[in-house]
Backbone as CSV, one residue per row, in Angstrom:
resi,resn,N_x,N_y,N_z,CA_x,CA_y,CA_z,C_x,C_y,C_z
1,MET,33.221,59.109,12.459,31.624,59.972,12.413,30.743,58.605,12.509
2,ALA,30.639,57.847,10.744,29.493,57.015,10.926,29.564,55.713,11.467
3,LYS,30.580,55.801,12.945,30.269,54.594,14.025,29.531,55.281,15.436
4,ALA,30.113,56.788,15.463,29.365,57.235,16.183,27.792,57.832,16.595
5,GLN,27.250,57.700,14.377,25.860,57.836,14.443,24.954,56.506,14.479
6,HIS,25.957,55.532,14.324,24.694,54.631,15.008,24.746,53.761,15.761
7,VAL,25.352,54.638,17.170,25.176,54.396,18.270,24.463,55.172,18.425
8,VAL,24.011,56.474,17.952,23.243,57.424,18.658,21.353,56.331,18.005
9,LEU,21.332,55.713,17.014,20.598,54.955,16.628,20.163,53.987,16.861
10,THR,20.698,53.134,17.849,20.449,51.977,18.488,19.533,52.029,19.151
11,PRO,18.682,50.925,18.866,17.095,50.675,19.511,17.047,50.643,21.026
12,GLN,18.555,50.499,21.563,18.210,50.371,23.026,18.158,51.251,23.761
13,SER,17.614,52.397,23.288,17.631,53.815,24.090,16.252,53.481,24.916
14,ARG,16.025,54.720,25.968,14.203,53.987,26.669,14.123,54.588,26.363
15,ILE,13.737,56.119,25.060,12.984,57.543,24.505,13.322,57.286,23.221
16,GLU,11.936,57.071,22.950,12.199,57.340,21.230,12.838,58.364,20.367
17,ARG,13.984,57.851,19.648,14.339,58.708,19.342,13.931,59.284,17.440
18,PHE,12.909,58.872,17.241,12.532,59.147,15.466,11.127,60.107,15.786
19,GLY,11.524,60.903,15.432,10.062,62.217,14.907,9.817,61.881,13.284
20,LEU,9.777,62.828,12.947,9.691,62.964,11.600,10.972,62.508,10.473
21,GLU,11.798,62.382,11.470,12.774,61.451,10.454,12.506,60.241,10.549
22,ALA,13.410,59.531,8.899,13.154,57.943,8.675,13.829,57.006,9.368
23,VAL,13.051,55.687,9.858,13.769,54.948,10.669,14.716,54.598,9.510
24,PRO,16.177,54.381,10.228,16.980,53.552,9.380,16.965,52.034,9.141
25,GLN,17.092,51.537,7.985,16.177,50.194,7.534,16.957,48.980,8.611
26,GLU,18.000,49.580,8.923,19.011,48.345,9.895,18.482,48.093,11.674
27,LEU,17.172,49.066,10.996,16.708,49.202,12.484,15.126,48.345,12.381
28,ARG,14.741,48.239,10.720,13.313,47.521,10.854,13.043,46.064,10.708
29,LYS,12.864,45.761,11.906,13.234,44.117,12.369,11.686,43.221,12.815
30,THR,10.686,44.450,12.704,9.786,43.568,13.616,8.936,42.659,12.339
31,LYS,8.401,41.943,13.075,7.563,40.777,11.746,6.036,40.824,11.852
32,TRP,5.722,40.120,10.786,3.766,40.128,11.121,3.233,39.721,12.234
33,TYR,4.022,38.519,12.967,3.752,38.332,14.272,3.711,39.216,15.353
34,GLU,4.714,39.851,15.155,5.238,40.615,16.610,4.056,41.901,16.534
35,TYR,3.842,42.111,15.130,2.587,43.126,15.015,1.153,42.539,15.242
36,THR,0.840,41.647,14.943,0.239,41.077,15.800,-0.597,41.176,16.985
37,ILE,0.832,40.383,17.472,0.205,40.367,19.060,0.212,41.746,19.535
38,ILE,1.107,42.983,19.438,0.639,44.621,19.764,-0.452,44.420,19.425
39,GLN,-0.984,44.633,18.003,-2.647,44.965,17.990,-3.739,44.190,18.755
40,MET,-3.198,43.163,18.967,-3.984,42.112,19.702,-4.033,42.606,21.295
41,ALA,-3.002,42.988,21.725,-2.591,43.339,23.295,-3.319,44.564,23.196
42,PHE,-3.822,45.554,22.089,-4.254,47.439,21.918,-5.934,47.098,21.884
43,SER,-5.819,46.017,21.441,-7.798,45.763,21.038,-7.996,45.440,23.058
44,VAL,-7.354,45.508,23.984,-8.313,44.757,25.271,-8.445,46.029,25.935
45,ASN,-9.596,46.650,25.156,-9.492,47.800,25.873,-11.704,48.393,25.927
46,ALA,-11.799,48.679,26.809,-13.528,49.262,27.121,-14.458,49.554,25.677
47,GLY,-13.130,50.159,24.496,-13.558,51.069,23.897,-14.391,49.982,22.688
48,ASN,-13.937,48.993,22.530,-14.153,47.310,21.737,-15.574,46.861,22.180
49,PHE,-15.932,47.457,23.432,-17.550,47.067,23.977,-18.598,47.769,23.607
50,LEU,-18.099,49.179,23.294,-18.480,50.316,23.722,-19.625,49.711,22.210
51,VAL,-19.546,49.747,20.905,-20.311,49.314,19.539,-21.054,48.922,19.474
52,PRO,-20.405,47.344,19.345,-21.817,46.043,19.605,-22.842,46.133,21.024
53,ALA,-22.263,46.727,21.955,-22.938,46.781,23.303,-23.879,47.408,23.137
54,LEU,-23.889,48.514,22.626,-24.856,49.574,22.126,-25.973,49.160,20.699
55,ALA,-25.413,47.991,19.862,-26.104,47.943,18.664,-27.099,46.995,19.287
56,VAL,-27.507,45.947,20.816,-27.756,45.207,21.462,-28.338,46.248,22.327
57,VAL,-28.185,46.894,23.125,-28.671,47.511,24.411,-29.752,48.553,23.076
58,GLN,-29.632,49.250,22.547,-29.934,50.852,22.340,-30.749,50.617,20.632
59,GLY,-29.989,49.319,19.625,-30.657,49.355,18.283,-31.490,48.010,18.534
60,GLY,-31.544,47.386,19.863,-32.281,45.850,19.605,-31.496,44.585,18.523
61,LEU,-30.408,45.235,18.604,-30.552,43.366,17.258,-29.894,42.725,18.079
62,SER,-29.817,41.525,17.851,-29.426,40.071,18.459,-28.372,39.828,18.906
63,PHE,-27.508,39.284,19.402,-26.099,39.014,19.671,-25.116,38.746,17.949
64,SER,-25.958,37.825,17.596,-25.285,37.304,16.653,-25.233,38.576,15.476
65,ALA,-26.616,39.601,15.219,-26.414,40.373,14.033,-25.535,41.510,14.735
66,ALA,-25.270,42.051,15.885,-24.803,43.052,16.570,-23.044,42.336,15.844
67,PHE,-22.502,41.282,16.778,-21.293,40.813,15.894,-21.057,40.785,14.768
68,LEU,-22.267,40.126,13.714,-21.544,40.323,12.833,-21.335,41.840,11.737
69,SER,-22.299,42.864,11.850,-22.227,43.892,11.445,-21.500,44.439,11.897
70,THR,-21.123,44.584,13.608,-20.009,45.763,13.605,-18.564,44.736,13.490
71,ILE,-18.398,43.072,13.069,-17.341,43.248,12.597,-16.684,43.305,11.221
72,LEU,-17.949,43.445,10.282,-17.913,43.864,8.528,-17.561,45.100,8.703
73,GLY,-18.210,46.264,9.687,-17.695,47.237,9.581,-16.403,47.553,10.177
74,ALA,-15.909,46.862,11.048,-14.455,46.867,11.249,-13.181,46.624,10.829
75,THR,-13.131,45.286,10.175,-12.582,44.612,8.580,-12.597,45.727,7.999
76,LEU,-13.758,46.053,7.673,-13.589,47.203,6.091,-12.566,48.665,6.572
77,ALA,-12.530,49.196,8.063,-12.012,50.284,8.401,-10.621,49.938,8.389
78,PHE,-9.888,48.405,9.197,-9.046,47.300,9.516,-7.925,47.441,7.433
79,ILE,-9.101,47.439,6.845,-8.150,47.316,5.532,-7.459,48.385,5.068
80,PHE,-8.360,49.677,5.227,-7.936,50.805,4.922,-6.749,50.885,5.791
81,VAL,-6.908,50.732,7.221,-5.943,51.316,8.423,-4.502,50.509,7.620
82,SER,-4.502,48.970,7.349,-3.684,48.396,6.985,-2.829,49.214,5.810
83,TYR,-3.257,49.450,4.839,-2.937,50.260,3.162,-2.683,51.556,3.770
84,LEU,-3.111,52.405,4.435,-1.955,53.659,4.961,-0.846,53.901,5.734
85,SER,-0.935,52.025,6.534,0.805,52.028,6.609,1.728,51.460,5.872
86,LEU,1.893,50.990,4.557,2.605,50.809,3.384,3.625,52.062,3.197
87,PRO,2.760,53.276,3.716,4.192,54.115,3.434,5.549,54.279,4.311
88,GLY,4.816,53.865,5.355,5.961,53.707,6.852,6.326,52.673,6.897
89,ALA,6.058,51.713,5.947,6.617,49.847,6.455,8.057,50.607,5.044
90,GLU,7.543,50.655,3.873,8.048,51.162,2.647,9.244,51.967,3.405
91,ARG,8.847,53.293,3.685,10.280,54.044,3.748,10.171,54.655,5.278
92,GLY,10.125,54.137,5.953,9.978,54.307,7.784,9.805,55.462,8.366
93,ILE,8.778,56.194,7.268,8.215,57.570,7.365,7.187,57.738,8.576
94,PRO,7.174,58.487,9.209,5.810,58.445,9.652,4.493,59.002,9.169
95,SER,3.104,58.810,10.055,1.769,59.266,9.521,2.053,60.360,8.662
96,GLN,2.102,61.496,9.616,2.064,62.949,9.134,2.839,63.041,7.452
97,PHE,3.632,62.663,7.223,4.712,62.665,5.775,3.468,62.289,5.117
98,ALA,3.303,60.695,4.861,2.248,60.042,4.752,1.490,60.447,4.132
99,ILE,0.788,60.785,5.329,-0.581,61.802,4.414,-0.570,63.083,3.621
100,ARG,0.323,63.957,3.944,1.294,64.827,3.339,1.036,64.309,1.812
101,SER,1.706,63.518,1.795,2.303,63.048,0.294,0.738,62.842,-0.583
102,ILE,-0.184,63.019,0.030,-1.607,62.058,-0.646,-3.028,63.365,-0.574
103,ILE,-2.209,64.042,0.315,-3.913,64.894,0.554,-2.934,66.431,0.342
104,GLY,-2.035,65.936,0.279,-1.256,67.793,0.193,-0.704,67.993,1.691
105,LEU,0.047,70.060,1.708,0.052,70.286,3.127,-0.862,70.844,3.557
106,LYS,-2.122,71.146,3.167,-3.215,72.409,3.299,-3.963,71.175,3.974
107,GLY,-4.160,69.693,3.521,-5.130,68.474,3.835,-4.428,68.569,5.059
108,SER,-3.142,68.169,4.611,-2.707,67.350,5.977,-2.436,68.305,7.083
109,ARG,-2.778,69.647,6.876,-3.156,70.344,7.828,-4.233,71.022,8.464
110,PHE,-5.298,70.637,8.049,-6.123,71.275,7.888,-7.579,70.103,8.760
111,ILE,-7.436,68.638,8.187,-7.969,67.272,7.908,-7.627,66.542,8.904
112,SER,-6.462,66.136,8.181,-5.565,65.202,9.081,-5.338,65.286,10.498
113,SER,-4.697,66.356,10.848,-4.406,66.878,12.041,-5.409,66.918,13.126
114,PRO,-6.443,67.493,12.879,-7.214,67.498,13.518,-8.052,66.576,13.995
115,ILE,-8.140,65.418,12.758,-8.825,64.337,12.804,-7.873,63.674,13.952
116,ARG,-6.626,63.534,13.522,-5.829,62.571,14.118,-6.055,63.255,15.971
117,THR,-5.888,64.222,16.305,-5.904,65.047,17.819,-7.140,64.710,18.112
118,ILE,-8.113,64.763,17.655,-9.456,64.300,18.103,-9.346,62.300,18.636
119,THR,-8.969,62.013,17.935,-8.892,60.629,17.894,-7.717,60.023,18.926
120,SER,-7.117,60.623,19.208,-6.142,60.537,20.219,-6.452,60.435,21.219
121,LEU,-7.078,61.895,21.138,-7.635,62.462,22.581,-9.160,61.571,22.903
122,TYR,-10.002,60.673,21.790,-11.275,59.505,22.474,-10.584,58.369,22.598
123,TRP,-9.371,57.611,22.242,-8.890,56.527,22.555,-8.151,56.855,24.180
124,PHE,-7.317,57.835,24.536,-6.920,57.971,25.192,-7.735,58.300,27.031
125,ALA,-8.782,58.944,26.538,-9.993,58.961,27.494,-10.793,57.639,27.465
126,VAL,-10.927,56.663,26.580,-11.285,55.396,26.551,-10.557,54.304,27.430
127,GLN,-9.016,54.951,27.047,-8.466,53.812,27.684,-8.343,54.201,29.246
128,THR,-8.068,55.575,29.724,-8.188,56.099,31.213,-9.260,55.179,31.890
129,VAL,-10.354,55.575,31.122,-11.881,55.602,31.960,-12.156,54.007,31.844
130,GLY,-11.703,53.069,31.420,-11.958,51.820,31.327,-10.609,51.120,32.077
131,GLY,-9.468,51.627,32.214,-8.569,51.083,33.086,-9.062,51.477,34.443
132,THR,-9.415,52.696,34.369,-9.704,53.223,36.209,-10.650,52.375,36.684
133,LEU,-11.910,51.849,36.054,-12.938,51.007,36.545,-12.477,49.943,36.809
134,VAL,-11.645,49.267,35.861,-10.805,47.705,36.230,-10.303,47.773,37.087
135,VAL,-9.374,48.134,37.707,-8.447,48.315,38.627,-9.603,49.041,39.677
136,GLN,-10.150,49.987,39.990,-10.907,50.143,41.040,-11.966,49.118,41.884
137,PHE,-12.400,47.995,40.650,-13.130,47.176,40.835,-12.088,46.276,41.558
138,MET,-11.076,45.784,41.129,-9.921,44.852,41.628,-9.865,45.131,43.071
139,LEU,-9.350,46.174,43.056,-8.824,46.565,44.590,-9.903,46.599,45.369
140,GLU,-11.464,47.048,44.749,-12.404,46.727,46.326,-12.928,45.475,46.213
141,ARG,-12.682,44.925,45.029,-13.102,42.926,45.627,-11.899,42.282,46.535
142,THR,-11.128,42.607,45.084,-9.942,41.832,45.829,-9.096,42.073,47.677
143,PHE,-8.660,42.993,47.623,-8.028,43.909,48.871,-9.070,44.271,49.881
144,ALA,-10.514,44.698,49.531,-10.911,45.769,49.758,-10.383,47.279,49.910
145,ILE,-10.404,47.880,49.805,-9.150,48.635,48.933,-10.067,49.770,48.346
146,SER,-10.367,51.401,49.081,-11.363,51.842,47.842,-10.411,53.191,48.049
147,LEU,-10.552,53.923,46.237,-9.763,54.984,46.066,-10.567,55.265,44.933
148,PRO,-10.408,56.912,44.985,-10.871,58.030,44.253,-11.006,57.443,42.306
149,PHE,-11.403,57.725,41.948,-11.915,57.411,40.576,-10.547,58.528,40.089
150,TYR,-10.744,59.607,40.372,-9.469,60.479,40.162,-8.147,60.140,39.751
151,LEU,-7.843,60.217,41.761,-6.418,59.154,41.659,-6.047,57.786,40.793
152,ILE,-6.492,56.975,40.557,-6.228,55.763,39.813,-6.059,56.655,38.451
153,ALA,-7.322,57.642,37.391,-7.058,57.722,36.383,-6.062,58.820,36.245
154,MET,-5.754,59.407,36.747,-4.522,59.972,36.825,-3.090,59.393,36.919
155,PHE,-3.441,58.028,37.450,-2.035,57.715,37.626,-1.583,56.838,36.409
156,LEU,-2.747,56.381,35.629,-3.342,55.344,34.546,-2.396,56.546,33.428
157,ALA,-3.308,57.726,33.410,-2.709,58.539,31.919,-1.433,58.773,32.363
158,VAL,-0.685,59.309,33.509,0.689,59.224,33.486,1.616,57.732,33.275
159,ILE,1.320,56.937,33.141,1.509,55.708,32.900,1.863,55.642,31.369
160,MET,0.551,56.013,30.635,0.009,55.791,29.146,0.836,56.616,29.298
161,SER,1.465,58.308,29.279,1.662,59.537,28.408,3.292,58.757,28.601
162,GLY,4.110,58.288,29.654,5.305,57.472,29.911,5.235,56.538,28.405
163,LEU,4.278,55.670,28.682,4.224,54.898,27.128,4.333,55.517,25.788
164,ALA,4.202,56.689,25.854,4.352,56.812,24.138,5.476,57.857,24.310
165,LEU,6.475,58.227,25.426,7.431,58.288,25.426,8.541,57.723,24.727
166,VAL,8.623,55.864,25.422,9.799,55.074,25.210,9.856,54.106,24.040
167,GLY,10.927,53.852,23.675,11.036,53.663,22.681,9.629,52.263,21.703
168,PHE,9.815,51.940,20.478,9.158,51.104,19.782,9.107,49.608,20.474
169,ASP,10.615,49.153,20.519,10.955,48.586,20.985,10.652,47.554,22.090
170,ALA,10.586,48.926,23.398,10.061,48.713,24.164,8.618,48.090,24.780
171,VAL,7.713,48.871,24.238,6.536,48.621,23.761,6.575,47.427,23.264
172,LYS,7.391,46.609,22.345,6.618,45.714,21.835,7.593,44.647,22.618
173,ARG,8.379,44.735,23.298,8.134,43.310,24.532,7.585,43.761,25.866
174,ALA,7.522,45.244,25.771,5.935,44.965,26.906,4.464,44.147,26.508
175,THR,3.949,44.293,25.315,2.801,43.853,24.825,3.124,42.210,25.053
176,LYS,4.025,41.902,25.029,4.233,40.028,24.614,4.527,39.603,26.169
177,TYR,4.703,40.558,27.377,5.182,39.895,28.530,3.555,40.167,29.352
178,PHE,3.084,41.500,28.618,1.565,41.450,29.415,0.488,41.145,28.929
179,LEU,0.622,40.837,27.744,-0.892,40.381,27.095,-1.811,39.302,27.382
180,PRO,-1.338,38.356,28.976,-2.291,37.625,29.510,-2.513,38.396,30.896
181,LEU,-2.104,39.362,31.184,-2.497,39.858,31.912,-3.782,41.238,31.382
182,LEU,-3.438,41.452,30.269,-4.410,42.148,29.354,-5.837,41.766,29.263
183,ILE,-5.840,40.311,29.053,-6.681,39.685,28.565,-7.596,39.691,29.995
184,LEU,-6.872,39.382,31.336,-7.626,38.944,32.571,-8.521,40.000,32.624
185,GLY,-7.585,41.568,32.185,-8.556,42.857,32.639,-9.632,43.153,31.548
186,GLN,-9.298,42.568,30.572,-10.535,42.478,29.214,-11.973,41.936,30.094
187,LEU,-11.309,40.740,30.861,-12.483,39.739,31.406,-12.988,40.343,32.764
188,ALA,-12.458,41.603,33.271,-12.813,41.762,34.443,-13.738,43.006,33.560
189,MET,-13.024,43.816,32.522,-14.488,44.644,32.638,-15.573,44.484,31.690
190,LEU,-15.342,43.254,31.487,-16.381,42.403,30.608,-17.505,42.345,31.705
191,TYR,-17.113,41.649,33.206,-18.065,41.453,33.953,-18.318,42.788,35.040
192,LEU,-17.579,44.056,34.161,-18.204,45.145,35.064,-19.495,45.186,33.868
193,LEU,-19.495,45.589,32.482,-20.142,45.762,31.680,-20.941,45.186,31.993
194,LEU,-21.999,43.938,32.314,-22.282,42.854,32.313,-23.046,43.145,33.929
195,SER,-22.544,43.324,34.701,-23.256,43.265,35.664,-24.174,43.940,36.731
196,HIS,-23.164,45.238,36.788,-23.786,46.429,37.028,-25.004,46.739,36.759
197,GLY,-26.132,47.117,37.159,-27.468,47.738,37.229,-28.200,47.372,36.724
198,ASN,-29.897,47.455,36.457,-30.449,46.931,36.211,-31.044,47.198,34.740
199,ASP,-30.467,48.340,34.365,-30.589,48.594,33.199,-29.230,48.769,32.327
200,GLY,-29.363,49.326,30.815,-28.334,49.816,30.676,-27.146,48.445,30.342
201,MET,-26.111,48.569,30.731,-25.607,47.453,30.189,-25.730,46.274,31.213
202,GLY,-26.488,46.343,32.127,-26.809,45.445,33.004,-27.448,44.561,32.071
203,ALA,-29.162,44.685,31.609,-29.942,44.774,31.009,-29.157,43.659,29.354
204,TYR,-28.109,44.220,29.144,-27.544,43.577,28.436,-27.530,41.980,27.931
205,GLY,-27.493,40.927,28.788,-27.393,39.818,28.520,-29.258,38.915,28.256
206,GLY,-29.806,39.582,28.783,-30.835,39.752,28.626,-31.960,39.514,26.860
207,ASN,-31.295,40.579,26.067,-31.633,40.922,25.199,-31.267,39.693,24.252
208,ALA,-33.114,39.016,23.400,-32.684,38.000,22.619,-32.362,39.123,20.992
209,GLY,-33.219,40.574,20.988,-33.004,41.141,19.605,-33.499,40.483,18.611
210,THR,-33.283,41.407,17.459,-33.496,41.033,16.228,-32.570,40.851,14.970
211,TRP,-33.066,41.370,13.894,-32.393,41.044,12.359,-33.096,42.006,11.684
212,ASN,-32.554,43.494,12.135,-33.291,44.295,11.615,-31.787,45.140,10.770
213,LEU,-31.832,44.828,8.789,-30.971,44.910,8.110,-30.394,46.331,8.678
214,PRO,-31.663,47.310,8.613,-31.164,49.159,8.404,-30.356,49.297,9.823
215,MET,-30.754,48.785,11.060,-30.241,48.904,12.008,-29.055,48.169,11.794
216,MET,-28.615,47.406,11.054,-27.254,46.868,11.623,-26.273,47.076,10.765
217,GLY,-26.489,47.527,9.451,-26.020,49.003,8.488,-25.880,49.617,9.022
218,PHE,-26.568,50.643,10.130,-26.146,51.949,11.056,-24.717,51.324,11.905
219,PHE,-24.978,50.404,12.366,-23.836,50.087,14.023,-22.954,49.195,12.791
220,ALA,-22.936,49.268,11.520,-21.825,48.602,10.954,-20.777,50.033,10.740
221,SER,-22.172,51.135,10.468,-21.018,52.359,9.611,-20.415,52.826,11.410
222,LEU,-21.305,52.831,12.007,-20.132,53.204,13.734,-18.520,52.489,13.650
223,ALA,-19.139,51.450,13.262,-17.779,50.661,13.688,-16.849,50.784,12.749
224,PHE,-17.017,50.926,11.126,-16.296,51.453,10.467,-15.777,53.370,10.934
225,VAL,-16.509,54.054,11.386,-15.920,55.143,11.699,-15.136,55.457,12.670
226,GLN,-15.439,54.751,13.823,-14.940,54.250,15.088,-13.397,53.829,14.824
227,TYR,-13.066,53.682,14.098,-11.491,52.446,13.699,-10.964,52.714,12.335
228,VAL,-11.559,53.712,11.535,-11.476,53.948,10.182,-10.450,55.192,10.230
229,SER,-10.649,55.911,11.534,-9.829,56.488,12.012,-8.288,56.922,12.512
230,GLY,-7.915,55.136,12.328,-6.740,54.896,12.954,-5.761,54.757,11.678
231,VAL,-6.270,55.632,10.444,-4.963,55.716,9.301,-4.345,56.499,9.787
232,SER,-4.753,57.683,10.544,-3.904,59.093,10.829,-2.963,58.453,11.797
233,SER,-2.431,56.612,11.979,-1.355,56.746,12.553,-0.516,55.314,12.291
234,SER,-1.135,54.981,11.487,-0.841,53.433,10.797,0.526,53.272,10.646
235,ALA,0.494,54.281,9.732,2.337,54.784,9.361,3.407,54.423,10.658
236,ASP,3.225,55.007,11.242,3.390,55.153,12.424,4.587,53.752,13.165
237,VAL,3.448,52.878,13.328,3.398,51.931,13.748,4.930,50.788,12.901
238,THR,3.968,50.980,11.521,4.737,49.998,10.745,6.317,50.879,10.207
239,ARG,6.755,51.433,10.687,8.044,52.123,10.373,9.129,51.277,10.712
240,TYR,8.964,50.194,11.865,9.542,49.556,12.491,10.014,48.532,11.315
241,ALA,8.793,47.748,10.459,8.011,46.258,10.113,9.704,46.053,8.794
242,VAL,9.668,44.826,9.215,10.808,44.177,8.259,10.392,44.596,6.671
243,ASN,9.120,44.624,6.126,9.152,45.136,4.765,7.256,45.152,4.752
244,SER,6.966,46.100,3.357,5.257,46.444,3.822,4.610,45.166,3.635
245,LYS,4.300,44.108,3.781,3.694,42.720,3.481,3.693,42.380,5.796
246,GLN,4.959,42.179,5.149,5.063,42.264,6.790,4.322,42.826,7.898
247,GLY,4.367,44.824,7.916,3.327,45.190,8.397,1.763,45.533,8.057
248,PHE,1.695,45.356,6.742,0.187,45.166,6.450,-0.572,43.914,7.061
249,TRP,0.184,42.776,6.729,-0.886,41.818,7.490,-0.734,41.103,8.684
250,GLY,0.820,42.312,9.506,0.314,41.725,11.126,-0.426,43.016,11.488
251,LEU,-0.619,44.455,10.827,-1.765,45.424,11.687,-2.534,44.184,11.565
252,PHE,-2.947,44.159,10.316,-4.369,43.687,10.032,-5.057,42.470,10.211
253,THR,-3.957,41.244,10.469,-5.144,40.419,11.129,-5.015,40.620,13.385
254,GLY,-4.016,41.062,13.509,-4.360,41.950,15.234,-5.090,42.644,14.940
255,ASN,-5.436,43.429,14.404,-6.615,44.197,14.795,-8.215,43.286,14.645
256,VAL,-7.923,42.786,13.576,-9.327,42.125,13.281,-9.346,40.680,14.308
257,ALA,-8.615,40.168,14.886,-8.202,39.045,15.527,-8.662,39.596,16.841
258,GLY,-7.838,40.581,17.236,-8.376,41.259,18.492,-9.647,41.470,18.735
259,PHE,-10.416,42.460,17.567,-11.644,42.404,17.771,-12.610,41.511,17.782
260,ILE,-12.313,40.329,17.085,-13.572,39.462,16.898,-13.334,38.626,18.564
261,LEU,-12.501,38.234,18.845,-11.816,38.209,20.205,-12.727,38.559,21.643
262,THR,-12.583,39.791,21.512,-13.533,40.784,22.391,-14.752,40.853,21.965
263,HIS,-15.603,40.386,21.144,-16.606,40.272,21.049,-16.755,38.714,21.045
264,SER,-16.642,38.318,21.000,-16.778,36.639,20.913,-16.828,36.114,22.862
265,LEU,-15.430,37.030,23.569,-15.437,37.001,24.546,-17.037,37.266,25.235
266,GLU,-17.597,38.615,24.757,-18.809,39.138,24.542,-20.158,38.096,24.365
267,LEU,-20.138,37.410,23.361,-21.721,36.743,23.214,-21.454,35.435,23.745
268,THR,-20.578,34.636,24.068,-20.461,33.558,24.823,-20.680,33.726,26.431
269,GLN,-21.340,34.677,26.884,-21.848,34.715,28.594,-22.733,34.678,28.550
270,PRO,-22.855,33.789,30.178,-24.249,33.280,29.867,-25.150,34.507,30.198
271,ALA,-26.907,34.583,29.606,-27.637,35.462,30.367,-27.683,36.191,31.613
């Protein structure tokens, strides 16, 4: 009976088998550098351009001021995200159980669950819209193929829904293989943001900007709010970590490095 149970819990399954139950200790093998790669891959999205770009275009900040303020806000958020991942790494439990142990059953039901739902919808929409724009642009420029926005968006939405169903081990392998492709997609998104239109993002490269401390604080807080909501799912990610230290530092270094890499690419583009 024990042997049959071990076969059922094998990570080779194509569908994620662990919901509310804890991940067995023998399956917790993910090291910190693997989490770093995963989180850096997740950082390649249009949402990571949003707040710094608004800080320059709408807030009137210089590139350096926008970079510094949003990095500080995001880094503070990533600290909270990493700390809330510890229960997942230590006990193999999902985030809903981890948060329930902190704020109780009602707090988890009426506070964390709605926040998690809204956050998931936000990032799903950002990934779908950003990815659709990249694919649409590359098809038109490379192959002279023009497809409707909604068709590409539906196709990408189905792919992302499928990824949500597969096991963590499959996602871990996929991020390693497709990281170079994701970086190329990031560069394409950056080109779209900088080259289209004479106002908004098209004027991004020509704004000298200022160092306005209240405005820097405002956009630092926006970056913090945008990413601190990740605490609602961080324990889900580290359920497969070797130990809590590997999960904490893997998540933190991957999030910070991916965020800095994204914005460094923004700042190094010619005006």
